[in-house]
N, C-alpha and C positions, 0 to 999 in steps of 0.2 A: 411669310416669315422664314420659310426654309431657304430661300435664295440667299439672303445675307449670311446665314450660317455656312452655307456651302462656299460662298466667296471668302469668308474668314478662314475656313479650313484650308482652302486652296492657298491663300496668302501665307498661312502659318507653315505650310509645307514648302512653298516656292521660294520665299525670302531667304531662309537659311541656305538653300542650294545656290542662290545668287551670291551670297557671301563667300561660300566655298570657292566659287569661280574667281572672285576677286582675289582671294588669298592665293590661289594657284597662279594667277597672272602675276601677282607681286613676287612670288617665289621665283618664277621663271625670269623676271626682269632682274632680280638680284643675282641669279646664276649667270646671266649674260653680262653682268657688270654694268647694267643701265642705271641702277640705283645703288645707294649705299645702305647698309644696315644701320639701324638706329644707334647701336653701340659704336659704330665707326664715326657717325656724325657727332655724337657726344664727345668722343675722344678728340676729334678735330677741334671742336668748339672749346673744350677744356684746355687745350694747349694755348689758345689765344688770350 
């Protein structure tokens, strides 16, 4: 029974770290101009 608890503890620690990585990648893409911020997209859609 100890092994499932160890696995759950590992996942609880590892998954938020993965989310941070995704956030950092999205921020870098925004800084490089590869994507638009949501506010910019909504402004464009609102004009149409």
